[in-house]
PDB file of N, CA, C, O and CB in Angstrom:
ATOM      1  N   MET A   1      -4.786   9.961  -6.171  1.00  0.00           N
ATOM      2  CA  MET A   1      -5.739  10.749  -5.429  1.00  0.00           C
ATOM      3  C   MET A   1      -7.005   9.923  -5.260  1.00  0.00           C
ATOM      4  O   MET A   1      -7.475   9.291  -6.206  1.00  0.00           O
ATOM      5  CB  MET A   1      -6.031  12.097  -6.139  1.00  0.00           C
ATOM      6  N   LEU A   2      -7.543   9.930  -4.072  1.00  0.00           N
ATOM      7  CA  LEU A   2      -8.778   9.206  -3.787  1.00  0.00           C
ATOM      8  C   LEU A   2      -9.923  10.194  -3.644  1.00  0.00           C
ATOM      9  O   LEU A   2      -9.759  11.261  -3.052  1.00  0.00           O
ATOM     10  CB  LEU A   2      -8.636   8.347  -2.507  1.00  0.00           C
ATOM     11  N   ALA A   3     -11.055   9.849  -4.174  1.00  0.00           N
ATOM     12  CA  ALA A   3     -12.236  10.695  -4.040  1.00  0.00           C
ATOM     13  C   ALA A   3     -13.332   9.893  -3.370  1.00  0.00           C
ATOM     14  O   ALA A   3     -13.592   8.750  -3.745  1.00  0.00           O
ATOM     15  CB  ALA A   3     -12.706  11.234  -5.418  1.00  0.00           C
ATOM     16  N   GLY A   4     -13.962  10.478  -2.400  1.00  0.00           N
ATOM     17  CA  GLY A   4     -15.034   9.778  -1.707  1.00  0.00           C
ATOM     18  C   GLY A   4     -15.187  10.336  -0.313  1.00  0.00           C
ATOM     19  O   GLY A   4     -14.330  11.067   0.183  1.00  0.00           O
ATOM     20  N   SER A   5     -16.278   9.983   0.303  1.00  0.00           N
ATOM     21  CA  SER A   5     -16.490  10.475   1.654  1.00  0.00           C
ATOM     22  C   SER A   5     -15.707   9.627   2.639  1.00  0.00           C
ATOM     23  O   SER A   5     -15.603   8.410   2.486  1.00  0.00           O
ATOM     24  CB  SER A   5     -17.984  10.475   2.009  1.00  0.00           C
ATOM     25  N   ARG A   6     -15.164  10.274   3.639  1.00  0.00           N
ATOM     26  CA  ARG A   6     -14.449   9.605   4.729  1.00  0.00           C
ATOM     27  C   ARG A   6     -13.314   8.721   4.242  1.00  0.00           C
ATOM     28  O   ARG A   6     -13.172   7.593   4.713  1.00  0.00           O
ATOM     29  CB  ARG A   6     -15.408   8.780   5.536  1.00  0.00           C
ATOM     30  N   THR A   7     -12.515   9.199   3.325  1.00  0.00           N
ATOM     31  CA  THR A   7     -11.400   8.439   2.772  1.00  0.00           C
ATOM     32  C   THR A   7     -10.085   9.050   3.240  1.00  0.00           C
ATOM     33  O   THR A   7      -9.918  10.269   3.227  1.00  0.00           O
ATOM     34  CB  THR A   7     -11.468   8.405   1.228  1.00  0.00           C
ATOM     35  N   VAL A   8      -9.153   8.192   3.653  1.00  0.00           N
ATOM     36  CA  VAL A   8      -7.833   8.638   4.085  1.00  0.00           C
ATOM     37  C   VAL A   8      -6.790   7.742   3.431  1.00  0.00           C
ATOM     38  O   VAL A   8      -6.968   6.525   3.375  1.00  0.00           O
ATOM     39  CB  VAL A   8      -7.702   8.609   5.644  1.00  0.00           C
ATOM     40  N   ALA A   9      -5.717   8.323   2.940  1.00  0.00           N
ATOM     41  CA  ALA A   9      -4.597   7.556   2.402  1.00  0.00           C
ATOM     42  C   ALA A   9      -3.377   7.813   3.279  1.00  0.00           C
ATOM     43  O   ALA A   9      -3.077   8.958   3.617  1.00  0.00           O
ATOM     44  CB  ALA A   9      -4.310   7.934   0.909  1.00  0.00           C
ATOM     45  N   VAL A  10      -2.672   6.736   3.646  1.00  0.00           N
ATOM     46  CA  VAL A  10      -1.495   6.844   4.499  1.00  0.00           C
ATOM     47  C   VAL A  10      -0.337   6.130   3.818  1.00  0.00           C
ATOM     48  O   VAL A  10      -0.495   5.015   3.320  1.00  0.00           O
ATOM     49  CB  VAL A  10      -1.765   6.249   5.915  1.00  0.00           C
ATOM     50  N   VAL A  11       0.833   6.775   3.796  1.00  0.00           N
ATOM     51  CA  VAL A  11       2.038   6.168   3.239  1.00  0.00           C
ATOM     52  C   VAL A  11       3.068   6.092   4.359  1.00  0.00           C
ATOM     53  O   VAL A  11       3.374   7.103   4.990  1.00  0.00           O
ATOM     54  CB  VAL A  11       2.588   6.984   2.005  1.00  0.00           C
ATOM     55  N   ALA A  12       3.602   4.903   4.608  1.00  0.00           N
ATOM     56  CA  ALA A  12       4.613   4.724   5.652  1.00  0.00           C
ATOM     57  C   ALA A  12       5.974   5.149   5.117  1.00  0.00           C
ATOM     58  O   ALA A  12       6.453   4.608   4.121  1.00  0.00           O
ATOM     59  CB  ALA A  12       4.654   3.249   6.142  1.00  0.00           C
ATOM     60  N   ILE A  13       6.596   6.126   5.787  1.00  0.00           N
ATOM     61  CA  ILE A  13       7.909   6.638   5.395  1.00  0.00           C
ATOM     62  C   ILE A  13       8.841   6.525   6.599  1.00  0.00           C
ATOM     63  O   ILE A  13       8.498   6.951   7.702  1.00  0.00           O
ATOM     64  CB  ILE A  13       7.819   8.125   4.886  1.00  0.00           C
ATOM     65  N   THR A  14      10.025   5.944   6.378  1.00  0.00           N
ATOM     66  CA  THR A  14      10.988   5.787   7.461  1.00  0.00           C
ATOM     67  C   THR A  14      11.656   7.116   7.770  1.00  0.00           C
ATOM     68  O   THR A  14      11.477   8.091   7.041  1.00  0.00           O
ATOM     69  CB  THR A  14      12.041   4.732   7.102  1.00  0.00           C
ATOM     70  N   THR A  15      12.426   7.156   8.853  1.00  0.00           N
ATOM     71  CA  THR A  15      13.150   8.382   9.218  1.00  0.00           C
ATOM     72  C   THR A  15      14.214   8.737   8.191  1.00  0.00           C
ATOM     73  O   THR A  15      14.669   9.879   8.148  1.00  0.00           O
ATOM     74  CB  THR A  15      13.796   8.227  10.590  1.00  0.00           C
ATOM     75  N   LYS A  16      14.621   7.769   7.357  1.00  0.00           N
ATOM     76  CA  LYS A  16      15.581   8.029   6.279  1.00  0.00           C
ATOM     77  C   LYS A  16      14.900   8.506   4.998  1.00  0.00           C
ATOM     78  O   LYS A  16      15.578   8.827   4.022  1.00  0.00           O
ATOM     79  CB  LYS A  16      16.390   6.775   5.990  1.00  0.00           C
ATOM     80  N   GLY A  17      13.559   8.556   4.992  1.00  0.00           N
ATOM     81  CA  GLY A  17      12.821   9.002   3.817  1.00  0.00           C
ATOM     82  C   GLY A  17      12.445   7.896   2.853  1.00  0.00           C
ATOM     83  O   GLY A  17      11.974   8.174   1.750  1.00  0.00           O
ATOM     84  N   ASP A  18      12.646   6.634   3.249  1.00  0.00           N
ATOM     85  CA  ASP A  18      12.279   5.503   2.398  1.00  0.00           C
ATOM     86  C   ASP A  18      10.795   5.181   2.569  1.00  0.00           C
ATOM     87  O   ASP A  18      10.250   5.316   3.665  1.00  0.00           O
ATOM     88  CB  ASP A  18      13.146   4.261   2.731  1.00  0.00           C
ATOM     89  N   ILE A  19      10.147   4.758   1.495  1.00  0.00           N
ATOM     90  CA  ILE A  19       8.748   4.328   1.550  1.00  0.00           C
ATOM     91  C   ILE A  19       8.714   2.830   1.803  1.00  0.00           C
ATOM     92  O   ILE A  19       9.432   2.071   1.152  1.00  0.00           O
ATOM     93  CB  ILE A  19       7.986   4.688   0.231  1.00  0.00           C
ATOM     94  N   VAL A  20       7.883   2.401   2.747  1.00  0.00           N
ATOM     95  CA  VAL A  20       7.780   0.985   3.115  1.00  0.00           C
ATOM     96  C   VAL A  20       6.921   0.256   2.088  1.00  0.00           C
ATOM     97  O   VAL A  20       5.778   0.642   1.840  1.00  0.00           O
ATOM     98  CB  VAL A  20       7.183   0.822   4.544  1.00  0.00           C
ATOM     99  N   LEU A  21       7.479  -0.811   1.485  1.00  0.00           N
ATOM    100  CA  LEU A  21       6.769  -1.613   0.490  1.00  0.00           C
ATOM    101  C   LEU A  21       6.699  -3.066   0.957  1.00  0.00           C
ATOM    102  O   LEU A  21       7.469  -3.498   1.815  1.00  0.00           O
ATOM    103  CB  LEU A  21       7.465  -1.516  -0.896  1.00  0.00           C
ATOM    104  N   THR A  22       5.769  -3.799   0.381  1.00  0.00           N
ATOM    105  CA  THR A  22       5.607  -5.227   0.635  1.00  0.00           C
ATOM    106  C   THR A  22       6.041  -5.977  -0.615  1.00  0.00           C
ATOM    107  O   THR A  22       5.649  -5.618  -1.726  1.00  0.00           O
ATOM    108  CB  THR A  22       4.129  -5.578   1.024  1.00  0.00           C
ATOM    109  N   ARG A  23       6.846  -7.015  -0.439  1.00  0.00           N
ATOM    110  CA  ARG A  23       7.245  -7.883  -1.555  1.00  0.00           C
ATOM    111  C   ARG A  23       6.346  -9.107  -1.488  1.00  0.00           C
ATOM    112  O   ARG A  23       6.328  -9.824  -0.487  1.00  0.00           O
ATOM    113  CB  ARG A  23       8.786  -8.284  -1.486  1.00  0.00           C
ATOM    114  N   GLN A  24       5.590  -9.343  -2.575  1.00  0.00           N
ATOM    115  CA  GLN A  24       4.553 -10.369  -2.526  1.00  0.00           C
ATOM    116  C   GLN A  24       4.401 -11.046  -3.883  1.00  0.00           C
ATOM    117  O   GLN A  24       4.404 -10.380  -4.919  1.00  0.00           O
ATOM    118  CB  GLN A  24       3.215  -9.761  -2.083  1.00  0.00           C
ATOM    119  N   PHE A  25       4.266 -12.388  -3.876  1.00  0.00           N
ATOM    120  CA  PHE A  25       4.008 -13.117  -5.114  1.00  0.00           C
ATOM    121  C   PHE A  25       2.544 -12.938  -5.508  1.00  0.00           C
ATOM    122  O   PHE A  25       1.647 -13.138  -4.688  1.00  0.00           O
ATOM    123  CB  PHE A  25       4.358 -14.626  -4.956  1.00  0.00           C
ATOM    124  N   ARG A  26       2.308 -12.567  -6.751  1.00  0.00           N
ATOM    125  CA  ARG A  26       0.951 -12.422  -7.287  1.00  0.00           C
ATOM    126  C   ARG A  26       0.753 -13.459  -8.388  1.00  0.00           C
ATOM    127  O   ARG A  26       1.459 -13.433  -9.396  1.00  0.00           O
ATOM    128  CB  ARG A  26       0.703 -10.971  -7.833  1.00  0.00           C
ATOM    129  N   PRO A  27      -0.228 -14.397  -8.200  1.00  0.00           N
ATOM    130  CA  PRO A  27      -0.430 -15.456  -9.185  1.00  0.00           C
ATOM    131  C   PRO A  27      -0.903 -14.960 -10.551  1.00  0.00           C
ATOM    132  O   PRO A  27      -0.593 -15.584 -11.565  1.00  0.00           O
ATOM    133  CB  PRO A  27      -1.417 -16.436  -8.656  1.00  0.00           C
ATOM    134  N   GLY A  28      -1.644 -13.854 -10.601  1.00  0.00           N
ATOM    135  CA  GLY A  28      -2.133 -13.335 -11.888  1.00  0.00           C
ATOM    136  C   GLY A  28      -1.004 -13.070 -12.868  1.00  0.00           C
ATOM    137  O   GLY A  28      -0.960 -13.685 -13.933  1.00  0.00           O
ATOM    138  N   PRO A  29      -0.085 -12.165 -12.530  1.00  0.00           N
ATOM    139  CA  PRO A  29       1.054 -11.918 -13.423  1.00  0.00           C
ATOM    140  C   PRO A  29       2.140 -12.997 -13.299  1.00  0.00           C
ATOM    141  O   PRO A  29       3.049 -13.061 -14.127  1.00  0.00           O
ATOM    142  CB  PRO A  29       1.657 -10.547 -13.127  1.00  0.00           C
ATOM    143  N   GLY A  30       2.042 -13.846 -12.259  1.00  0.00           N
ATOM    144  CA  GLY A  30       3.006 -14.934 -12.096  1.00  0.00           C
ATOM    145  C   GLY A  30       4.384 -14.477 -11.666  1.00  0.00           C
ATOM    146  O   GLY A  30       5.383 -15.092 -12.039  1.00  0.00           O
ATOM    147  N   LYS A  31       4.456 -13.396 -10.879  1.00  0.00           N
ATOM    148  CA  LYS A  31       5.762 -12.924 -10.422  1.00  0.00           C
ATOM    149  C   LYS A  31       5.635 -12.175  -9.096  1.00  0.00           C
ATOM    150  O   LYS A  31       4.536 -11.868  -8.635  1.00  0.00           O
ATOM    151  CB  LYS A  31       6.407 -12.017 -11.485  1.00  0.00           C
ATOM    152  N   VAL A  32       6.775 -11.896  -8.506  1.00  0.00           N
ATOM    153  CA  VAL A  32       6.826 -11.146  -7.256  1.00  0.00           C
ATOM    154  C   VAL A  32       6.738  -9.656  -7.582  1.00  0.00           C
ATOM    155  O   VAL A  32       7.454  -9.157  -8.450  1.00  0.00           O
ATOM    156  CB  VAL A  32       8.131 -11.471  -6.451  1.00  0.00           C
ATOM    157  N   LEU A  33       5.849  -8.953  -6.874  1.00  0.00           N
ATOM    158  CA  LEU A  33       5.681  -7.512  -7.071  1.00  0.00           C
ATOM    159  C   LEU A  33       5.988  -6.775  -5.777  1.00  0.00           C
ATOM    160  O   LEU A  33       5.812  -7.319  -4.686  1.00  0.00           O
ATOM    161  CB  LEU A  33       4.249  -7.183  -7.553  1.00  0.00           C
ATOM    162  N   HIS A  34       6.448  -5.534  -5.902  1.00  0.00           N
ATOM    163  CA  HIS A  34       6.645  -4.660  -4.750  1.00  0.00           C
ATOM    164  C   HIS A  34       5.467  -3.689  -4.712  1.00  0.00           C
ATOM    165  O   HIS A  34       5.214  -2.963  -5.674  1.00  0.00           O
ATOM    166  CB  HIS A  34       8.027  -3.893  -4.828  1.00  0.00           C
ATOM    167  N   GLU A  35       4.748  -3.688  -3.583  1.00  0.00           N
ATOM    168  CA  GLU A  35       3.530  -2.886  -3.464  1.00  0.00           C
ATOM    169  C   GLU A  35       3.549  -2.115  -2.156  1.00  0.00           C
ATOM    170  O   GLU A  35       4.235  -2.500  -1.209  1.00  0.00           O
ATOM    171  CB  GLU A  35       2.271  -3.776  -3.547  1.00  0.00           C
ATOM    172  N   HIS A  36       2.801  -1.035  -2.108  1.00  0.00           N
ATOM    173  CA  HIS A  36       2.615  -0.350  -0.827  1.00  0.00           C
ATOM    174  C   HIS A  36       1.619  -1.146  -0.004  1.00  0.00           C
ATOM    175  O   HIS A  36       0.768  -1.845  -0.553  1.00  0.00           O
ATOM    176  CB  HIS A  36       2.126   1.124  -1.028  1.00  0.00           C
ATOM    177  N   ARG A  37       1.726  -1.039   1.305  1.00  0.00           N
ATOM    178  CA  ARG A  37       0.831  -1.775   2.192  1.00  0.00           C
ATOM    179  C   ARG A  37      -0.580  -1.199   2.092  1.00  0.00           C
ATOM    180  O   ARG A  37      -0.751   0.007   1.918  1.00  0.00           O
ATOM    181  CB  ARG A  37       1.340  -1.722   3.656  1.00  0.00           C
ATOM    182  N   ALA A  38      -1.558  -2.040   2.198  1.00  0.00           N
ATOM    183  CA  ALA A  38      -2.949  -1.586   2.123  1.00  0.00           C
ATOM    184  C   ALA A  38      -3.780  -2.301   3.169  1.00  0.00           C
ATOM    185  O   ALA A  38      -3.496  -3.441   3.538  1.00  0.00           O
ATOM    186  CB  ALA A  38      -3.535  -1.825   0.714  1.00  0.00           C
ATOM    187  N   ALA A  39      -4.803  -1.621   3.639  1.00  0.00           N
ATOM    188  CA  ALA A  39      -5.714  -2.212   4.608  1.00  0.00           C
ATOM    189  C   ALA A  39      -7.046  -1.474   4.495  1.00  0.00           C
ATOM    190  O   ALA A  39      -7.115  -0.361   3.974  1.00  0.00           O
ATOM    191  CB  ALA A  39      -5.134  -2.134   6.070  1.00  0.00           C
ATOM    192  N   LEU A  40      -8.083  -2.108   4.986  1.00  0.00           N
ATOM    193  CA  LEU A  40      -9.410  -1.503   4.981  1.00  0.00           C
ATOM    194  C   LEU A  40     -10.013  -1.619   6.366  1.00  0.00           C
ATOM    195  O   LEU A  40     -10.117  -2.713   6.921  1.00  0.00           O
ATOM    196  CB  LEU A  40     -10.325  -2.170   3.926  1.00  0.00           C
ATOM    197  N   TRP A  41     -10.408  -0.491   6.918  1.00  0.00           N
ATOM    198  CA  TRP A  41     -11.085  -0.481   8.207  1.00  0.00           C
ATOM    199  C   TRP A  41     -12.456   0.119   8.036  1.00  0.00           C
ATOM    200  O   TRP A  41     -12.613   1.114   7.329  1.00  0.00           O
ATOM    201  CB  TRP A  41     -10.276   0.297   9.260  1.00  0.00           C
ATOM    202  N   THR A  42     -13.432  -0.455   8.657  1.00  0.00           N
ATOM    203  CA  THR A  42     -14.765   0.129   8.664  1.00  0.00           C
ATOM    204  C   THR A  42     -15.172   0.359  10.098  1.00  0.00           C
ATOM    205  O   THR A  42     -14.736  -0.354  11.001  1.00  0.00           O
ATOM    206  CB  THR A  42     -15.790  -0.777   7.935  1.00  0.00           C
ATOM    207  N   THR A  43     -16.006   1.356  10.305  1.00  0.00           N
ATOM    208  CA  THR A  43     -16.455   1.651  11.664  1.00  0.00           C
ATOM    209  C   THR A  43     -17.953   1.533  11.757  1.00  0.00           C
ATOM    210  O   THR A  43     -18.524   1.744  12.827  1.00  0.00           O
ATOM    211  CB  THR A  43     -16.010   3.043  12.098  1.00  0.00           C
TER     212      THR A  43
END
């Protein structure tokens, strides 16, 4: 849950009900992680 003014959370779900994830190498833990997509827009 996000708290704050003008905040929106969006989760991409396919027509089959699957959640879209990104597979990405993260140097901190030193392994590939599956994460939800994230972006930041300002107006």
